[in-house]
C-alpha positions in Angstrom: 28.9 -19.8 -147.4 30.1 -16.3 -148.3 31.7 -13.8 -146.0 28.5 -11.7 -146.1 26.4 -14.7 -145.0 28.9 -15.5 -142.3 28.8 -12.0 -140.8 25.2 -11.1 -141.2 23.3 -14.2 -142.0 22.1 -16.5 -139.2 23.0 -20.2 -139.1 20.6 -22.9 -140.1 17.6 -23.4 -137.7 18.1 -25.9 -135.0 15.4 -28.4 -134.1 14.6 -28.5 -130.3 12.0 -30.8 -128.6 9.0 -29.3 -126.8 6.5 -31.2 -124.6 2.7 -30.7 -124.2 0.2 -32.6 -122.1 -3.2 -33.5 -123.5 -5.9 -33.3 -120.8 -9.2 -35.2 -121.5 -12.3 -33.2 -121.8 -14.0 -34.6 -118.7 -10.9 -33.5 -116.6 -11.1 -30.0 -118.1 -14.7 -29.7 -117.2 -14.0 -31.0 -113.7 -11.1 -28.6 -113.3 -13.3 -25.7 -114.2 -15.8 -26.8 -111.6 -13.0 -27.2 -109.1 -11.8 -23.7 -109.6 -15.4 -22.3 -109.2 -15.8 -24.3 -105.9 -12.4 -23.0 -104.7 -13.5 -19.5 -105.4 -16.7 -20.1 -103.4 -14.7 -21.4 -100.5 -12.2 -18.6 -100.6 -15.1 -16.0 -100.5 -16.6 -17.5 -97.4 -16.6 -15.2 -94.3 -14.7 -16.0 -91.2 -16.9 -17.8 -88.7 -15.9 -17.2 -85.0 -16.1 -19.9 -82.4 -18.7 -18.7 -79.8 -18.8 -21.7 -77.5 -16.7 -21.6 -74.3 -13.2 -22.9 -74.6 -12.1 -22.8 -70.9 -13.8 -25.0 -68.2 -15.1 -22.9 -65.3 -14.3 -23.6 -61.7 -16.3 -26.4 -60.2 -18.5 -26.1 -57.0 -15.8 -28.0 -55.1 -13.1 -25.6 -56.1 -15.3 -22.6 -55.2 -16.2 -24.1 -51.8 -12.5 -24.8 -51.1 -11.7 -21.2 -52.0 -14.3 -19.9 -49.6 -13.2 -22.3 -46.8 -9.5 -21.2 -47.2 -10.5 -17.5 -47.1 -12.6 -18.2 -43.9 -9.6 -19.9 -42.2 -7.3 -16.9 -42.7 -6.3 -15.5 -39.3 -8.2 -18.0 -37.2 -5.2 -19.9 -35.9 -3.4 -16.6 -35.2 -6.3 -15.5 -33.0 -6.4 -18.8 -31.2 -2.7 -18.6 -30.5 -2.9 -15.2 -28.8 -4.2 -16.6 -25.4 -1.4 -19.2 -25.4 1.2 -16.5 -26.0 -0.2 -14.3 -23.3 -0.2 -17.2 -20.8 3.3 -18.1 -21.7 4.5 -14.6 -21.1 2.6 -14.4 -17.8 4.2 -17.6 -16.6 7.7 -16.5 -17.0 7.7 -14.4 -13.8 5.8 -16.8 -11.6 2.5 -16.0 -9.7 2.0 -12.4 -8.4 1.1 -11.5 -4.8 -2.4 -10.7 -5.9 -2.8 -14.1 -7.5 -1.4 -15.8 -4.3 -3.8 -13.8 -2.1 -6.7 -15.0 -4.1 -5.8 -18.5 -3.0 -5.4 -17.7 0.7 -7.8 -19.9 2.7 -9.4 -18.7 6.0 -9.2 -22.2 7.3 -5.8 -21.7 8.8 -6.9 -18.5 10.6 -9.9 -20.3 12.0 -7.7 -23.1 13.3 -5.3 -20.5 14.8 -8.3 -18.8 16.5 -9.3 -22.0 18.2 -5.8 -22.7 19.4 -5.4 -19.2 20.6 -8.6 -19.4 22.6 -7.3 -22.6 24.3 -4.1 -20.8 25.1 -6.0 -17.9 26.7 -8.1 -20.3 28.7 -5.1 -22.1 30.0 -3.4 -18.8 30.8 -6.5 -17.7 32.7 -6.4 -20.9 34.8 -2.7 -20.2 35.5 -3.5 -16.6 36.5 -6.1 -17.9 39.0 -3.6 -20.2 40.5 -1.0 -17.4 40.9 -3.6 -15.2 42.5 -4.7 -17.9 44.9 -1.1 -18.6 45.8 -0.5 -14.9 46.5 -3.7 -14.6 48.6 -2.7 -17.7 50.7 0.7 -16.3 51.5 -0.9 -13.1 52.9 0.8 -10.9 50.4 4.3 -12.0 51.4 6.9 -12.0 48.6 4.7 -10.0 46.3 7.6 -9.5 44.0 7.8 -13.2 43.1 4.1 -13.3 42.3 4.5 -10.2 40.1 7.2 -11.9 38.2 5.1 -15.0 37.7 2.2 -12.9 36.4 4.4 -11.0 34.0 5.8 -14.3 32.7 2.3 -15.7 32.2 1.3 -12.7 30.1 4.5 -12.8 28.1 4.0 -16.5 27.4 0.5 -15.9 26.3 1.3 -13.0 24.0 4.3 -14.8 22.5 2.4 -18.1 22.1 -0.5 -16.5 20.3 1.8 -14.4 18.1 3.8 -17.5 17.0 0.6 -19.4 16.5 -0.8 -16.9 14.0 2.5 -16.4 12.3 2.8 -20.1 11.7 -0.8 -20.3 10.4 -0.2 -17.3 8.1 3.0 -18.9 6.8 1.3 -22.2 6.1 -1.6 -20.5 4.5 0.7 -18.4 2.3 2.7 -21.5 1.3 -0.3 -23.4 0.3 -1.7 -20.5 -1.6 1.6 -20.0 -3.4 1.6 -23.7 -4.4 -2.0 -23.5 -5.6 -1.3 -20.3 -7.6 1.8 -21.9 -9.2 -0.2 -25.0 -10.0 -3.0 -23.0 -11.5 -0.5 -21.0 -13.5 1.1 -24.2 -14.8 -2.2 -25.6 -15.6 -3.2 -22.5 -17.5 0.0 -22.5 -19.4 -0.4 -26.1 -20.4 -4.0 -25.4 -21.3 -2.9 -22.5 -23.5 -0.3 -24.5 -25.1 -2.8 -27.2 -25.7 -5.2 -24.7 -27.2 -2.5 -23.4 -29.5 -1.6 -27.0 -30.6 -5.3 -27.7 -31.1 -5.6 -24.6 -33.2 -2.6 -25.7 -35.4 -4.1 -29.1 -35.8 -7.5 -27.6 -36.7 -5.7 -25.4 -39.2 -3.9 -28.4 -40.7 -7.1 -30.5 -40.9 -8.9 -27.6 -42.5 -6.1 -27.2 -45.1 -6.2 -30.9 -45.8 -9.9 -30.6 -46.4 -9.3 -27.7 -48.8 -6.7 -29.7 -50.7 -9.0 -32.6 -51.0 -11.8 -30.5 -52.4 -9.4 -28.8 -54.8 -8.2 -32.2 -56.0 -11.7 -33.4 -56.7 -12.6 -30.1 -58.3 -9.5 -30.3 -60.5 -10.4 -33.7 -61.8 -13.9 -32.6 -62.7 -12.6 -29.4 -64.3 -10.1 -31.4 -66.3 -12.9 -33.7 -67.6 -15.0 -30.6 -68.5 -12.0 -29.1 -70.3 -11.5 -32.2 -72.4 -15.1 -32.1 -73.5 -14.6 -28.4 -74.5 -11.4 -29.3 -76.4 -13.2 -32.1 -78.3 -16.0 -29.8 -79.3 -13.6 -27.1 -80.5 -11.5 -29.7 -82.5 -14.8 -31.0 -84.1 -15.7 -27.4 -85.0 -12.3 -26.9 -86.6 -12.7 -30.1 -88.7 -16.1 -29.0 -89.8 -14.8 -25.6 -90.9 -11.8 -27.1 -92.8 -13.9 -29.8 -94.5 -14.7 -27.9 -97.7 -11.0 -27.1 -98.3 -10.0 -30.6 -97.4 -12.4 -32.0 -100.0 -11.0 -29.6 -102.6 -7.5 -30.7 -101.9 -8.5 -34.3 -102.1 -10.3 -33.8 -105.4 -7.3 -31.9 -106.8 -5.0 -34.7 -106.0 -7.3 -37.2 -107.7 -7.4 -35.2 -110.9 -3.6 -34.7 -110.9 -3.1 -38.4 -110.6 -5.6 -39.3 -113.5 -3.8 -41.9 -115.8 -5.7 -40.7 -118.9 -3.6 -37.6 -119.3 -1.1 -37.9 -122.1 2.2 -36.1 -122.7 3.3 -35.5 -126.3 6.8 -34.4 -127.5 7.3 -32.3 -130.8 10.3 -30.8 -132.6 10.4 -27.0 -133.1 12.9 -25.1 -135.3 14.8 -22.4 -133.4 16.9 -19.9 -135.4 20.5 -19.1 -134.2 21.8 -15.5 -134.2 24.5 -14.4 -136.7 28.1 -13.8 -135.9 27.6 -10.0 -136.3 24.6 -10.1 -133.9 26.7 -12.0 -131.3 29.5 -9.4 -131.7 27.1 -6.5 -131.2 25.7 -8.2 -128.1 29.2 -8.7 -126.7 30.2 -5.2 -127.5 27.2 -3.7 -125.8 28.0 -5.8 -122.7 31.6 -4.7 -122.7 30.6 -1.0 -123.0 28.2 -1.4 -120.1 30.9 -2.9 -117.9 33.4 -0.2 -118.9 30.9 2.5 -118.2 30.3 1.1 -114.8 34.1 1.3 -114.1 34.2 5.1 -115.1 35.1 4.9 -118.9 33.5 7.6 -121.0 33.8 7.2 -124.8 34.6 10.2 -126.9 35.6 12.3 -123.9 32.0 12.6 -122.8 
């Protein structure tokens, strides 16, 4: 090889292998049909899902909700009398409450006893007067003293009698008022306890209804989920069929791969140098070098 051929002439062509796959005619026809079917599937419009996806509240849940709303504030209202009774009991019964329990029985008994004392005093007065008349008026001072003593005893005795009766009546009335107040307090506390128990039983009933309703709602939701999943599978069925068919065609054993040798010319030395020079100039230009003072 001469110098001219070395610089400007390329080297001998180099043989390089290339591969090609032979596809049977029936696969080519099926592939064309597959592409057409894929285009039809791709052009289909979006179909929204119009059936319900969330299960509605069940009648048990709605009833429990209404029952819970109806119970709001009931226990508080029932506790109000208990709180009022407890506050009233802290100071004991009032005079007005005690007087309401004063019984006239003691006064009636005192009236009978007082009348007996008057009758006895009258008899004593007659005896003093008879004694004074028998003495002919002698020693009138002694009889005057006896008469004054009799009247004093009668007045004092009657006064003590009514005072004792009044004290006993007041004591009994006070005990009765205290007992009534205690009973009222206990009753109010019992009413408050009963209100709390009723509230608890009501809430337990509400929870039970909510539990039953949740089970029913869960079953209904499962049915809705199954229906939605079935709809999704139906919508994805054409694409799934295309993917399945594409896989079958790709795995067909009748496809053949052939290998051939192709001659590829190699560039000359001069061409390589020009390419390297151009690359170097580009790099130098990027670094700021300007040839010929440009």
